[in-house]
C-alpha positions, 0 to 999 in steps of 0.5 A, spaced: 513 511 559 517 517 559 518 522 553 525 520 552 523 512 552 517 514 547 522 518 543 527 512 543 522 507 541 519 511 535 527 511 532 526 504 532 520 503 528 521 502 520 514 503 516 514 501 509 510 498 503 512 494 498 509 496 491 510 493 484 506 491 478 503 484 478 507 478 477 514 482 479 514 478 485 512 482 490 508 477 495 514 472 494 519 478 497 514 479 502 514 472 504 522 472 504 522 478 508 518 475 514 522 469 513 529 473 514 526 477 520 524 470 523 516 472 523 515 465 520 518 459 519 516 457 512 515 461 506 508 459 502 507 461 495 501 463 492 501 457 487 502 452 492 495 450 492 497 442 492 500 443 498 495 447 502 500 453 503 499 460 501 503 466 502 502 469 509 500 476 506 494 473 501 490 471 507 483 472 504 480 465 500 479 469 494 486 471 494 488 463 495 484 461 490 486 466 484 493 467 486 493 474 486 493 480 492 486 484 492 487 487 499 493 490 503 496 486 509 499 489 515 505 485 518 509 487 524 516 483 526 522 485 530 529 485 526 536 487 528 533 491 534 528 495 530 520 494 529 518 493 522 511 495 520 511 491 513 505 493 509 504 488 502 499 492 497 495 489 491 499 489 485 493 489 480 491 496 478 484 495 479 485 495 487 490 501 486 485 505 491 487 500 497 495 501 495 494 509 495 491 509 502 497 504 504 502 509 501 499 515 506 501 511 512 508 509 511 515 512 511 518 509 505 517 504 500 520 498 497 519 498 489 520 491 486 521 490 478 521 484 474 528 484 471 526 481 464 520 486 464 523 493 467 518 498 468 511 497 467 504 501 467 502 500 475 509 501 477 509 508 474 502 510 477 505 508 484 511 512 483 507 518 481 503 517 488 510 516 492 512 522 489 507 527 491 509 525 498 517 525 496 517 518 499 523 514 500 524 509 495 528 502 495 528 498 489 529 491 488 530 488 481 528 481 482 528 474 478 535 475 476 535 467 476 531 468 469 533 471 463 533 478 464 535 485 461 541 488 461 542 491 468 545 498 465 538 498 460 534 497 466 537 503 471 537 507 465 529 506 464 528 507 471 531 514 471 528 516 464 521 513 466 520 514 473 524 520 474 528 518 480 536 517 480 539 510 481 544 508 485 546 501 484 548 498 491 549 491 488 551 489 481 549 482 478 554 477 475 551 473 470 543 472 469 539 466 468 542 459 468 549 463 468 547 467 474 553 467 479 551 472 484 552 480 486 558 484 487 556 489 493 559 495 491 559 499 498 562 493 501 567 490 496 564 483 497 562 478 492 555 474 494 555 468 491 548 465 488 546 458 491 540 456 487 534 453 491 529 455 496 531 451 502 537 456 504 535 461 509 542 464 508 547 466 503 554 464 503 558 471 502 565 470 499 570 475 503 574 478 497 578 484 497 575 488 492 573 487 485 581 485 483 581 480 488 585 474 485 580 469 489 574 472 484 579 469 478 579 462 481 571 462 483 568 465 477 574 465 471 568 466 466 565 472 469 570 476 472 573 480 466 566 482 465 564 484 472 571 488 473 569 492 466 562 493 469 564 495 476 568 500 473 563 503 468 558 503 474 562 507 479 565 512 473 558 513 470 553 513 476 552 517 482 554 514 489 549 513 494 547 519 498 542 518 504 540 525 503 537 525 496 534 518 498 530 521 504 528 526 499 525 521 494 530 524 489 535 518 489 533 510 489 538 505 492 538 499 487 539 492 489 539 485 484 537 479 486 532 473 486 526 473 492 524 466 490 531 463 492 532 468 498 537 471 494 539 479 496 533 479 501 537 480 507 541 486 504 534 489 503 532 488 510 539 491 512 538 497 508 531 498 510 533 498 517 540 502 516 537 507 511 529 508 511 527 513 516 524 513 522 517 516 523 517 523 522 513 530 522 506 530 519 501 535 517 496 535 522 492 541 519 493 546 524 500 544 525 506 540 524 505 534 529 512 531 531 512 523 532 516 524 538 510 528 542 508 524 548 500 526 546 497 520 542 494 522 535 493 517 529 489 516 523 484 511 520 487 509 513 483 502 511 477 498 514 477 491 513 470 487 513 470 480 515 477 478 517 474 473 522 468 470 518 466 467 524 465 473 528 463 478 522 468 483 525 470 489 522 477 492 523 479 499 522 487 500 521 490 506 524 497 509 523 500 512 529 503 519 528 505 521 535 505 519 542 503 512 545 497 508 545 496 503 551 489 499 552 484 503 555 487 510 552 481 515 552 481 518 545 477 523 541 474 522 534 475 529 531 470 528 526 464 527 531 467 529 537 466 523 540 470 520 546 471 513 548 476 508 550 480 503 545 480 497 550 483 492 545 488 494 540 491 489 535 497 488 532 497 483 526 501 478 522 496 479 516 489 476 518 492 473 525 491 478 530 495 479 537 493 484 543 498 489 544 500 492 550 503 498 547 504 502 541 508 508 539 508 513 533 510 509 526 506 503 528 500 500 525 494 497 529 487 495 529 481 497 532 475 493 533 470 497 528 462 497 529 461 502 524 463 508 528 470 509 524 471 512 517 477 512 512 480 518 514 478 519 521 483 522 526 484 520 533 487 524 538 487 525 546 483 531 544 486 536 540 482 538 533 487 535 528 486 533 521 491 528 518 489 529 510 491 526 504 487 519 503 484 519 496 478 517 493 478 517 485 472 517 481 470 510 478 471 508 471 466 502 471 458 502 473 454 497 475 448 495 479 447 488 483 441 484 481 439 479 487 438 472 485 434 471 491 429 478 492 428 476 500 436 478 501 435 485 500 436 487 507 443 483 507 445 486 500 444 493 503 448 491 509 453 488 505 454 494 500 454 499 506 460 495 509 464 494 503 463 501 501 466 503 508 471 499 507 473 502 500 472 495 496 467 498 492 464 505 491 456 505 493 452 511 490 445 511 493 440 515 488 436 520 491 430 518 486 431 511 489 432 504 486 438 500 486 445 502 488 449 504 483 456 501 484 463 504 481 469 501 480 476 502 477 476 496 474 472 489 472 476 485 477 473 489 483 466 487 481 468 480 480 471 480 487 466 483 490 461 478 487 465 473 490 465 476 497 458 477 497 457 470 496 462 467 501 462 472 507 455 475 507 451 469 503 448 474 498 448 471 491 448 477 485 449 478 478 452 485 475 448 489 470 451 495 466 447 502 468 447 508 464 452 512 467 459 514 464 462 518 469 461 520 477 463 527 480 463 529 487 459 536 487 461 542 491 457 548 491 458 555 494 452 555 498 446 551 500 441 555 495 446 553 489 446 546 491 439 545 492 437 549 485 442 544 482 439 538 485 432 540 483 434 541 476 438 534 476 434 529 480 435 523 476 443 524 476 444 526 483 446 521 488 450 520 495 456 516 496 458 512 503 459 519 507 453 522 504 457 527 499 453 529 493 455 526 487 453 527 480 452 521 475 452 523 468 450 519 462 455 521 457 461 526 456 456 531 453 452 531 459 458 532 464 460 538 459 453 541 459 452 541 466 459 544 467 457 550 462 450 551 465 452 551 472 459 554 473 459 555 480 458 548 481 465 545 482 465 538 480 471 533 482 474 527 480 477 526 487 476 527 494 479 526 500 476 520 505 473 524 511 472 530 507 465 533 507 463 537 500 456 539 501 457 546 500 463 551 500 466 554 507 
């Protein structure tokens, strides 16, 4: 494949994540995007347990049982001459680390907001992460088929709370039982709402602007309010600006109802038309252009047991430049090891297909037998290092107590794999004993307990441990590190990558340690792949 062909293929890629607060309709919208993109023939629903149908992106048994997304999913499909890499993310804040990692691998994000609830806590957190990278954001205000808040108030709240300017592209006509559709402000067209999940397409009434008499005939009760609101919006709100959108300063806003397939096609068209193709990335030593012929990429996610029959582990890799084909020889920068990738995979959630080639922007899977870590950079030999994939200090701490003591080896192997995956943080204390497990929220422990039983055949109960906080330790030299560890033997542990961690029983202990050891840096975050033993 010539360099020109590679560059053209890269331009066809659109890689984006869907983010939202729980229950805003994110998974439903994911399903409908796949439906309109032709990737699936029938949309499932996480609530359709009686029919046996579930959302494609909710492939884990525990997700189907609980009706929530607990892990990110990767789905690739073609639409309108483009290749779409769609990443669905967990909405629940207890799994926010998985979402943060996904956001490092995408070029844009689609934010879903519940029209009746507006901006919620998890949305605020996720937008802060997007803002760190100036990620372009498209907004979809969902559930207009239900009673909702005033659209002007919603836009004002988005701008005020999320600190991002709004440019409405469509405008709702009514809401709830009186929802009649949306008026497309750029196309001067009325999109009529037809309730019901069965419609794959929505009839578009061809009208010549908001003053078209056809609107009076079809929407006699709503047309007066519509004209006033359109005039207000066009006069008071700034128009869509592509440059501001790409810089993360402005978000185009669409209104609709994902459960009824309404407004979904317009969203998909906007992603293709406005979302950026893969661009340059910081490779540590230099900027890496997506159109470069040499392959490079980084591992942002590891998933264990996607195929429970084979107990496999898959490393998900975002390609940053060049082209990958089966048997491409690559170098793992962290270890210097060279190897071939014999069977790269593409995904529709947990369904996998061997791929013939992939280019920058694509998200692929690589069979992982423990050699890959989150944050690993793969190249054709150049010592690059793609950074920015975070670990956050956990807030809750437990120990796993085996119900069957004879399963200790299985438990240790399971915790190692789940720790490498990022499902839970595992700390091994230097003085021995059971591992200390750290999580952002309680639901993580419940999901890990379920997965230990279902995927590894290990039954455990969790019990509290006397740890208040965990901090990664970085010392200016090895002598200082050894002295610090010798003074705190019961408080020193190692994380899944072997980095030293200080486990403090209380806030006071943490504060005293900082005062007594001013040369020791204690971090509440670290990057995947980062080594923190001593200073440079």
